[in-house]
C-alpha positions, 0 to 999 in steps of 0.5 A, spaced: 740 680 456 741 677 449 743 670 447 747 670 441 744 676 438 737 674 440 733 678 445 731 674 452 729 679 457 730 686 459 728 690 466 726 697 466 723 701 472 723 694 476 719 691 470 721 684 466 719 685 459 720 677 456 722 677 448 722 670 448 717 665 451 718 665 458 717 657 459 722 655 454 727 661 456 727 658 464 730 664 465 728 670 470 732 677 472 733 680 478 733 687 480 740 688 480 740 685 472 743 678 474 740 673 470 738 666 471 737 660 467 733 655 471 735 647 469 741 649 465 742 644 459 746 644 453 742 648 448 743 654 454 750 655 451 752 661 447 754 668 448 750 672 453 750 680 452 748 684 458 747 692 456 745 697 461 743 703 460 743 710 464 735 714 466 736 718 460 737 712 456 744 713 454 749 707 454 752 705 461 756 699 460 755 692 455 759 686 457 759 679 453 759 672 457 760 665 454 757 661 457 758 653 455 755 647 458 758 641 457 756 633 459 754 628 455 746 627 454 747 620 458 751 624 464 746 629 464 740 623 464 742 621 470 740 628 474 733 627 472 727 624 475 725 619 470 722 613 473 727 608 470 731 610 476 729 607 483 734 609 488 734 617 489 740 622 486 744 624 491 745 631 492 748 635 486 755 639 487 755 645 483 762 649 482 763 655 478 770 658 475 770 665 472 777 666 467 778 671 462 771 673 462 768 666 461 764 662 466 765 655 467 760 651 471 761 645 473 755 640 476 756 633 479 754 628 483 758 623 487 756 616 488 
């Protein structure tokens, strides 16, 4: 997996290799090749590319996905457990929409 041309990580023979700081990436890869990003922030936006090779090293597939994280910083702050908030944040609602190889993910809190 790459983001904007920078290698993030790969899986080969069920072993994961990170090309970036694991904590800074906040990402992991599953055996089936799925990439998961934890605690998504606006800076995670970008062009992600997955490249799959056959056992013999020949290219099998390559796919690009634009990932865009929208929202203002103030809106993002309310989902974080800062001490300035005395009330717990309600359960967020996460929705995703895939259209023309672009995935839109929306996280909202209804009060």
